[in-house]
C-alpha positions as CSV (number, residue, x, y, z in Angstrom):
1,M,-122.2,23.7,29.6
2,D,-123.2,21.0,27.0
3,K,-120.0,21.6,25.0
4,Q,-117.9,21.5,28.2
5,V,-119.5,18.2,29.3
6,A,-118.8,16.7,25.9
7,E,-115.2,17.8,25.9
8,I,-114.5,16.5,29.4
9,R,-116.1,13.1,28.6
10,A,-114.0,12.8,25.4
11,H,-110.8,13.6,27.3
12,S,-111.7,11.2,30.1
13,R,-112.3,8.4,27.6
14,A,-108.8,9.1,26.1
15,M,-107.2,9.0,29.6
16,V,-109.0,5.7,30.4
17,R,-107.7,4.2,27.2
18,E,-104.1,5.4,27.7
19,L,-104.0,4.2,31.3
20,D,-105.2,0.7,30.3
21,V,-108.2,1.0,32.6
22,L,-110.3,-0.8,30.0
23,D,-108.2,-3.9,30.7
24,S,-109.8,-4.5,34.0
25,Q,-108.1,-7.9,34.5
26,H,-104.8,-6.4,35.7
27,C,-103.6,-3.0,37.0
28,F,-100.1,-4.1,37.9
29,G,-98.7,-7.6,38.1
30,R,-101.5,-9.9,39.1
31,Y,-103.5,-7.2,40.9
32,S,-106.9,-5.9,39.6
33,L,-107.5,-2.2,39.3
34,S,-109.7,-2.3,42.4
35,E,-107.0,-4.2,44.4
36,C,-104.4,-1.6,43.3
37,H,-106.6,1.1,44.7
38,L,-107.2,-0.9,47.9
39,L,-103.5,-1.5,48.5
40,T,-102.5,2.2,48.0
41,E,-105.4,3.6,50.1
42,L,-104.7,1.1,52.9
43,E,-101.1,2.2,52.9
44,S,-102.1,5.9,53.2
45,M,-104.6,5.1,56.0
46,G,-102.1,2.9,57.9
47,E,-104.9,0.8,59.3
48,A,-108.6,0.5,58.6
49,S,-111.7,-1.5,58.9
50,A,-113.5,-3.0,55.8
51,G,-116.2,-0.4,56.3
52,E,-113.7,2.5,56.3
53,L,-112.2,1.1,53.1
54,S,-115.7,0.8,51.6
55,E,-116.3,4.5,52.2
56,R,-112.9,5.5,50.9
57,L,-113.1,3.5,47.7
58,V,-116.9,4.0,47.2
59,L,-117.5,0.3,46.8
60,E,-120.0,-2.1,48.4
61,K,-118.8,-3.7,51.6
62,S,-119.4,-7.2,50.1
63,T,-117.0,-6.2,47.2
64,I,-114.4,-5.0,49.7
65,S,-114.7,-8.1,51.8
66,R,-114.0,-10.3,48.8
67,M,-111.0,-8.3,47.8
68,V,-109.6,-8.2,51.3
69,Q,-110.0,-12.0,51.7
70,R,-108.1,-12.5,48.4
71,L,-105.3,-10.2,49.5
72,I,-105.2,-11.9,53.0
73,D,-104.9,-15.3,51.3
74,H,-102.1,-14.0,49.1
75,G,-100.3,-12.5,52.1
76,E,-100.5,-8.8,51.3
77,I,-102.9,-7.9,54.1
78,L,-102.9,-8.7,57.8
79,M,-106.0,-8.7,60.0
80,R,-106.3,-8.3,63.7
81,S,-109.1,-7.8,66.2
82,D,-109.9,-4.3,67.4
83,Q,-108.7,-3.9,71.0
84,S,-111.9,-2.0,72.0
85,D,-114.2,-4.5,70.3
86,R,-113.0,-8.0,69.5
87,R,-115.8,-8.5,67.0
88,K,-114.4,-5.7,64.8
89,K,-111.4,-6.4,62.5
90,R,-108.6,-4.0,61.6
91,L,-106.6,-4.3,58.4
92,R,-103.1,-3.3,57.5
93,L,-100.4,-4.1,54.9
94,S,-98.0,-7.0,55.6
95,A,-94.3,-6.7,54.6
96,A,-95.3,-8.4,51.3
97,G,-98.1,-5.9,50.9
98,R,-95.8,-2.9,51.5
99,K,-93.3,-4.4,49.0
100,A,-96.1,-4.8,46.4
101,T,-97.4,-1.3,47.0
102,A,-93.9,0.2,46.6
103,A,-93.5,-1.6,43.3
104,L,-96.9,-0.3,42.2
105,H,-96.0,3.2,43.1
106,A,-92.7,2.9,41.2
107,H,-94.6,1.6,38.1
108,S,-97.2,4.3,38.3
109,N,-94.8,7.1,39.0
110,H,-92.8,6.2,36.0
111,R,-95.8,6.3,33.7
112,V,-97.0,9.7,35.0
113,G,-93.5,11.1,35.0
114,E,-93.0,10.0,31.4
115,A,-96.2,11.8,30.4
116,L,-95.3,15.0,32.4
117,S,-91.9,15.1,30.7
118,F,-93.7,16.2,27.5
119,L,-95.3,19.2,29.2
120,P,-93.8,22.6,30.3
121,D,-94.0,23.4,34.1
122,S,-96.9,25.8,33.6
123,D,-99.1,23.0,32.0
124,R,-98.2,20.6,34.8
125,A,-99.4,23.1,37.4
126,L,-102.7,23.5,35.4
127,I,-103.2,19.8,35.2
128,I,-102.6,19.2,38.9
129,G,-105.0,22.1,39.9
130,G,-107.6,21.0,37.3
131,L,-107.6,17.3,38.3
132,S,-107.8,18.2,42.0
133,A,-110.8,20.5,41.4
134,Y,-112.5,18.0,39.1
135,A,-112.1,15.1,41.6
136,K,-113.6,17.2,44.3
137,A,-116.5,18.2,42.0
138,L,-117.2,14.5,41.2
139,R,-117.3,13.7,44.9
140,Y,-119.6,16.6,45.6
141,A,-121.9,15.5,42.7
142,R,-122.0,11.9,44.2
143,V,-122.9,13.2,47.7
144,A,-125.4,15.8,46.4
145,S,-127.4,13.1,44.6
146,D,-129.0,12.3,48.0
147,Y,-130.0,15.9,48.5
148,T,-132.8,18.0,46.8
149,I,-132.6,21.7,46.1
150,R,-136.1,23.1,45.5
151,P,-138.1,26.3,45.8
152,I,-139.5,27.0,49.2
153,T,-143.1,26.1,50.0
154,R,-145.3,27.6,52.8
155,R,-144.9,24.4,54.9
156,D,-141.2,25.0,55.0
157,N,-141.5,28.3,56.9
158,P,-140.9,27.0,60.4
159,S,-137.9,24.9,59.4
160,V,-136.3,27.7,57.4
161,A,-136.8,30.2,60.3
162,A,-135.1,27.7,62.6
163,I,-132.1,27.3,60.3
164,I,-131.7,31.1,60.0
165,R,-131.9,31.6,63.7
166,D,-129.6,28.6,64.6
167,V,-126.8,29.6,62.2
168,M,-126.9,33.3,63.0
169,T,-126.8,32.6,66.7
170,E,-123.9,30.2,66.1
171,H,-121.9,33.1,64.5
172,G,-123.0,35.6,67.1
173,A,-125.1,37.5,64.6
174,V,-127.9,38.4,67.0
175,G,-129.3,41.6,68.3
176,S,-130.0,44.9,66.5
177,G,-128.7,45.3,63.0
178,F,-128.8,41.6,62.0
179,S,-131.2,39.9,59.6
180,I,-132.2,37.4,62.3
181,N,-134.7,40.2,63.4
182,D,-136.2,40.7,60.0
183,P,-140.0,40.3,60.0
184,E,-139.8,38.0,56.9
185,V,-137.9,35.3,58.8
186,D,-141.1,33.7,60.0
187,D,-142.7,33.8,56.5
188,M,-140.0,33.3,54.0
189,F,-142.4,31.8,51.5
190,G,-144.6,34.8,51.5
191,A,-141.7,37.2,51.4
192,Y,-140.2,35.6,48.3
193,H,-143.4,34.7,46.4
194,D,-142.7,37.3,43.7
195,D,-141.7,37.4,40.1
196,R,-138.3,39.0,40.9
197,A,-137.6,37.0,44.0
198,A,-136.7,33.3,44.5
199,F,-135.8,31.3,47.6
200,F,-134.6,27.7,47.8
201,V,-134.2,25.0,50.4
202,I,-131.9,22.0,50.6
203,E,-133.7,18.8,51.7
204,H,-132.4,15.4,52.8
205,D,-134.6,12.6,53.9
206,G,-137.5,15.0,54.6
207,E,-135.3,17.4,56.7
208,L,-134.4,20.9,55.7
209,L,-130.7,21.6,56.2
210,G,-130.0,24.8,54.3
211,C,-131.6,27.8,52.4
212,G,-130.9,30.9,50.4
213,G,-132.3,33.1,47.7
214,I,-132.4,36.5,45.9
215,A,-134.7,39.5,45.9
216,P,-134.5,43.1,44.7
217,L,-132.0,45.2,46.7
218,I,-134.0,47.5,49.0
219,D,-133.5,51.1,47.8
220,G,-131.1,49.9,45.1
221,D,-131.4,50.3,41.3
222,E,-133.7,47.9,39.4
223,D,-130.7,46.0,37.9
224,T,-129.3,45.0,41.3
225,C,-130.5,42.1,43.5
226,E,-129.4,40.9,46.9
227,L,-128.3,37.4,47.9
228,R,-130.3,36.8,51.0
229,K,-130.3,34.5,54.0
230,M,-128.0,31.8,52.6
231,Y,-127.4,29.6,55.7
232,F,-126.5,25.9,56.2
233,L,-126.7,23.7,59.3
234,S,-123.4,22.1,60.2
235,D,-124.3,18.7,58.8
236,L,-124.6,20.2,55.3
237,R,-121.2,22.0,55.3
238,G,-118.3,20.7,53.3
239,K,-120.4,18.8,50.8
240,G,-120.3,21.3,48.0
241,L,-124.0,22.0,48.3
242,G,-123.5,25.7,49.1
243,A,-122.0,26.1,45.6
244,R,-124.9,24.3,44.1
245,L,-127.5,26.4,45.9
246,L,-125.6,29.6,45.1
247,G,-125.7,28.6,41.4
248,H,-129.4,28.2,41.6
249,A,-129.8,31.6,43.2
250,L,-127.6,33.4,40.6
251,N,-129.5,31.7,37.7
252,A,-132.8,32.8,39.2
253,A,-131.4,36.4,39.4
254,R,-130.4,36.3,35.7
255,D,-133.8,34.9,34.7
256,A,-135.4,37.8,36.6
257,G,-133.4,40.3,34.6
258,F,-130.9,41.4,37.2
259,K,-127.5,42.5,36.1
260,R,-125.7,42.6,39.4
261,C,-125.9,40.6,42.7
262,Y,-124.9,42.2,46.0
263,L,-124.5,40.5,49.4
264,E,-123.7,41.4,53.0
265,T,-122.0,39.0,55.4
266,L,-119.7,38.9,58.4
267,D,-115.9,38.9,58.2
268,S,-115.9,36.1,60.7
269,M,-117.8,33.8,58.2
270,G,-114.6,32.9,56.4
271,Q,-116.0,29.7,54.7
272,A,-118.9,31.6,53.2
273,R,-116.8,34.5,52.0
274,R,-114.4,32.0,50.3
275,L,-117.4,30.5,48.5
276,Y,-118.6,33.9,47.3
277,S,-115.1,34.8,46.0
278,K,-115.0,31.6,44.0
279,F,-118.2,32.6,42.4
280,G,-116.9,36.0,41.3
281,F,-118.0,38.2,44.2
282,T,-115.5,40.9,44.9
283,P,-115.3,43.0,48.1
284,I,-116.5,46.6,48.2
285,S,-115.7,49.3,50.7
286,G,-119.3,49.9,52.0
287,P,-122.9,48.8,51.8
288,M,-125.3,49.3,48.9
289,G,-129.0,50.0,49.2
290,N,-130.7,50.1,52.6
291,T,-131.0,46.6,54.0
292,G,-131.0,47.8,57.6
293,H,-128.4,45.2,58.5
294,S,-125.9,47.5,60.2
295,G,-124.4,44.5,62.0
296,C,-122.7,43.2,58.9
297,D,-119.2,44.2,58.2
298,S,-118.3,42.6,54.8
299,Y,-119.9,43.6,51.5
300,M,-119.5,42.0,48.1
301,V,-120.9,42.3,44.6
302,R,-120.6,40.6,41.2
303,D,-121.9,41.2,37.7
304,L,-124.4,38.6,36.3
């Protein structure tokens, strides 16, 4: 990981230099880099409030307000009152703003096109996929900074039990054959307080929103663990924290000496299965060990 981080940072610095980002005075014409971003994002949004632009550009509202006012003064942005609330203001590009943005796109498209012309089609596809994945990972890392992943404590037991029951009920995983009925649900700390087991929770502002862990596979060989009770409340989904927690669980499995990780889930839990696939889990035809969860219909395993 350290070598990969160093290589990415070096390549990023090279890109910054080649794209003239270090010259923060101008991005195109008389526009600053931030103003170029604001114009292009406002174009894609069609219309937006200053607050929405602040979220999109990840800039303070005061900074957005100053930029918006400059662009209004220069005639690139128009402001109107929101029909539902006259106190709120909506922003959109003026004709001059659309013309400036079109010129900016033409300039940027030429620069990117010139660079891509030096690469074969296969490399272009790799770059597009890699940049997309890296941008998403950077956003996930920013969002995740407000969340904590830590080992479970005894005081977490009621909240973890509630998460497990809420999510399983949401997906119809109730009744005989599902882990919602496991005796351990009400004492997850006690059940995973072992050298070869680990269980983690995700916390935000003192509230638990997700959980998951590993333990030896019941009636399995000593080299195989099971990924257990990895569930997230709806507020946590789509933030990349599932991948973060899964990484913690797999590292714990390696540290405990396991060589394989097995899991059982439901075919209807498509988002979860896609995450497992990205982490190298592959489907198998039937269950391993003896978990007692006959209600599951999807089984996966990966080497560690």
